[in-house]
C-alpha positions, 0 to 999 in steps of 0.5 A: 355887727358880727357879734349881735346874734341873740344869745338869750331871752329873759323876762322880769315880772313885777307885782304891786299887790297893794294897788287898787284896780280900775273899773270901766264899762265892761271890765272890773279890776278892783283890788287886783294889784298892778303887774307888768312883764319886761322882756330882755333880749340879750346879745353876744355883744353885750347889748340888751333890748328891753320892752314892757308887756303883759305878765300873762304872756310870759310862758308864750315868750319863753316856750314858743317865741324864745326858740325862734329868736336865740341864735338869730340876727336881731337886725332881721326884724321882719324875718323874726316877726314872720317866724313868730307869727307862724309859730302861733298860727294855730292858737294865737292870731289875736289875744295873748299870743299877739301881746307876746309877739308885740312885746318881743318886737318892741324889745327888738326895735329897742335893741336895734336903736341901741346898736346904732346908738340913737333913740328909737324915734330917730331910728324910725325917722321922725316927723317931729320931736314933740307931740300933743297928749291927752289926760286919760282916766275917768274910771266908772268906779269914781264918784262924780267928785273923784271924776271931776278932781282927776280930770281937773288935775290933768287940766291944772297940769297944762293938758287941754285935752281929757278923756273919761269913761261912759257906758257905765255898767254895760250901758245900763246907766245912760242918765248917769253917763250924761250927768257925769259928762255934764259935771266934767264939762262944767268943771274944765270949761269950754276950751278943754277938749273932752273925749269919751270912751264906752269900752264896748258898752253900748249897742249900735242904736243905743250909741247913736241915741247917746251921741245926741246927748254927748254932742250937747257937751261938745265931745270930740270923739266917741271911743269904742261905742260898741263891741270891737268886733262889731265893725258893721255896728261901728260903721253904722254909728260913724255914718249916723253921728257927727262925733268922730268914732275912735276905735282900734285898741282891740284890733290885731295886725294890719289885716284886722285894721284893713277890714276896720278901715275899709268898712268905714268903722273908724274915723280915728284909728287907735292901734295899741303897740302892745297888741297889734304886733309891736313896732313893726306892725304898728307903723304899717297900720299908721301908714295904712290909716294915712293912705285913707286920710285918717288920723291916728291916736294910739292906745295906752303903752305911752312910753313906747307910743311917744317914739312912734307918734313922733314918726307919724305925720297923721298923728292926732294925739297920744294917750297919757294914762294917769294910772299908767304914769303911777306905775311907770314912776315905780318901775323906771328910774325916770322917763321924760315928763310932759310939759303944757300938754306936749311930750318929747322923748329923751334926745340923748338916750338910745332905744326907748331910753328906759331903765328898770329901777333896781329898787322896784326889781328888788321889792316887787319881783315875783321870782 
């Protein structure tokens, strides 16, 4: 593959300004629109790697990471990852710079799979070609009726697992949290699994107390009950309650997950491929969790996680965000549809199997 040298790295940013945002326990995005960045890694052979990412990372990709990539062999992903890591050493070992590295790394893996003519999950080495999903949403700005309608919508699509938000208003609405959970449990029945996500909104003692109420409704996991950086608090909660603690979406690299897992802060490990360091680092985190006999339930970025999940023996379930699905239906020409709570990648499309919609680019490009 002599002609696989990287010749250019470009980006496309799409923005739907009319889309209403969301609200959870600790963040408000109401009315901010929906945007996404897409990275294109081009080679002399005419192949192109592709990946979705955060629009805010665009400048880092162009000014900091692109110079490390152009002229390099895209198959040397470990080397390229290391080069990018050291380029952001002084300003971005977490956060936006790592989101930029993650997107570029995903695109490199998409490119590699295309060069070999196989879907990404086949390149990585599959454990299965069919994974369970859960319907995710339950935003705190929803009325109780809207919440129930959304959660029932997932169940009516044949998805027997759902997730909703708690810790409304930074944990200041405990009674309402319980009331909303009770309404969802009553609506979906006893056979549907319910997960709750506090988005860092409680304090440790408060979360332990809330867990007693959550247990009355057979909650199957308690996600991010406290600030993601409060590993000691997460570990204290995990020791004190019977509901598994799920966390990790705001952790970065295998080093961060080493501390989180070793200190007992997670019963269910939730790496996000768009933050943790891309496919390269996500797979290492999944293996690390496996070494501690812990299940993995990836956060967001569902069209990428579909492939990685198929290669993860310790997978629990894949998040399927309703709000992300709405955007994906606009951005892409098509994507595989889940059936009865399970999901499979396209078996005959190389890489991620995704293609940007020309109409979406024409209508929503910010360039």
